[in-house]
C-alpha positions in Angstrom: 0.0 0.0 0.0 2.7 2.5 1.0 4.7 1.8 -2.2 1.7 2.4 -4.4 1.0 5.7 -2.6 4.7 6.7 -2.9 4.6 6.1 -6.6 1.4 8.0 -7.0 2.7 11.0 -5.1 5.8 11.0 -7.3 3.7 11.8 -10.4 2.7 15.3 -11.3 -1.1 14.7 -11.0 -0.5 12.8 -7.7 1.6 15.7 -6.3 -1.1 18.2 -7.3 -3.9 16.1 -5.7 -2.1 15.3 -2.4 -1.2 19.0 -2.0 -4.8 20.1 -2.7 -6.3 17.5 -0.3 -3.7 18.1 2.4 -2.4 14.5 2.4 1.0 13.8 3.8 4.1 13.1 1.6 5.3 9.6 2.3 8.9 8.9 3.2 10.7 6.3 1.0 11.1 3.1 3.1 14.3 1.2 3.3 13.8 -2.4 2.1 15.8 -5.4 3.3 18.4 -6.8 1.0 20.9 -9.6 1.5 24.0 -7.4 1.0 23.0 -4.5 3.3 23.5 -4.4 7.0 20.3 -4.4 9.1 21.3 -1.2 11.0 23.3 1.9 9.8 25.0 2.4 13.1 25.6 0.7 16.5 22.8 -0.6 18.6 22.5 0.2 22.4 20.4 -2.4 24.1 19.6 -1.6 27.8 17.7 -3.9 30.2 16.6 -3.5 33.7 
């Protein structure tokens, strides 16, 4: 769903409609791939 909305808002008519209707601009999502690390930086895991 989010990918379809992202593609739609990337077109000229989609940008026009989303601005006129006051809809949010979606952020591109990072997808998992085998060659990429899961995190960009270090992970701090705290437990009590």
